[in-house]
Each structure stands twice: as C-alpha cells, then as structure tokens.
C-alpha positions, -999 to +999 in steps of 0.1 A: -599+376+827-636+371+811-648+388+843-636+424+841-658+451+835-663+466+800-647+497+814-615+483+827-611+465+792-616+500+778-591+519+796-563+492+792-571+496+753-571+536+756-541+537+773-523+514+747-537+537+717-523+567+739-487+549+734-492+541+700-495+579+691-464+587+723-445+563+694-462+580+664-446+614+672-413+601+688-400+582+658-423+600+630-446+571+620-464+572+588-505+573+590-509+538+573-482+524+602-502+538+625-538+526+612-520+491+606-513+491+644-546+502+655-566+475+637-542+450+651-547+460+685-583+465+682-580+433+666-564+416+694-587+434+719-617+418+698-603+381+706-609+365+736-579+344+742-555+379+732-574+403+756-569+375+784-533+374+776-530+410+768-546+423+796-521+414+823-493+431+799-485+468+805-501+493+778-465+503+770-456+470+761-481+456+739-479+491+718-445+484+711-449+450+698-479+461+678-460+487+669-426+469+657-452+444+638-466+474+620-433+489+610-421+452+598-452+448+577-444+485+559-409+477+560-397+508+584-362+508+597-369+513+633-354+487+663-370+470+686-341+490+710-352+518+698-387+513+707-382+500+738-360+527+749-384+553+740-408+537+764-385+523+792-393+483+784-368+460+779-362+440+744-372+408+758-407+418+770-414+435+734-400+401+720-424+380+743-453+401+733-442+403+696-445+368+695-473+358+708-492+382+685-476+361+652-482+329+663-519+345+670-516+360+632-535+339+608-536+347+567-570+354+569-567+377+598-536+393+581-561+397+549-590+414+570-563+439+577-557+452+547-597+450+533 
C-alpha cells in the first residue's frame, strides 16, 4: 500500500472527511465530536500500518467508525444502526473497523488527540 500516489491517498482522506460532514449534518453532531473525529481520521492516515488497512476500505466505512468512536468519547447517544442506516453500510462493517481503530489506539495517542 505504500506505493500509492499521494494524490490517491489525499483523495481517499477527502472522501472520508466529506462523509464525516454528511453525518454531522444528518445527526447535528457537535463541533467537539466532529473535531475529534477529524483528529482521529488524520492520525489514522498518518500511521503507515493503519493507512495500509484503511485504504482498502470505503470512505463511508471509515467515517462511520471514526464518528461512532468520537460520539462514544463524548457520550453522545447515537447507535451503530443509526449511523449505518444513514450511510447504507452494515453494522458488521462499522464494528470491524471500529475494533481495528480501538486496537490501534494507545493511551499516548488518546492524550495527543486532546492536546
């Protein structure tokens, strides 16, 4: 995956950001949830191992997991089903990517998100 041109990676990142914005409008998500979702997304794209994994996933799948995680961090009551219905993806897909992100997260990364 390291062979992909920067333009392809940037395009995928932009598409993920657009899906996050779509979810923001649909669910009227707070600016703090959107901010942390975008910080997590950026961190994922900066990590070579995670970037390799997510470049094989649809932007809707990635954005759904990132927004779900950000909503959980801020204790917003939004279900996986609601997010998935809004994007036309399965709950299984969201959960799979969400779990991968959780496994990747370290306490240090979480602290960095909030500093």
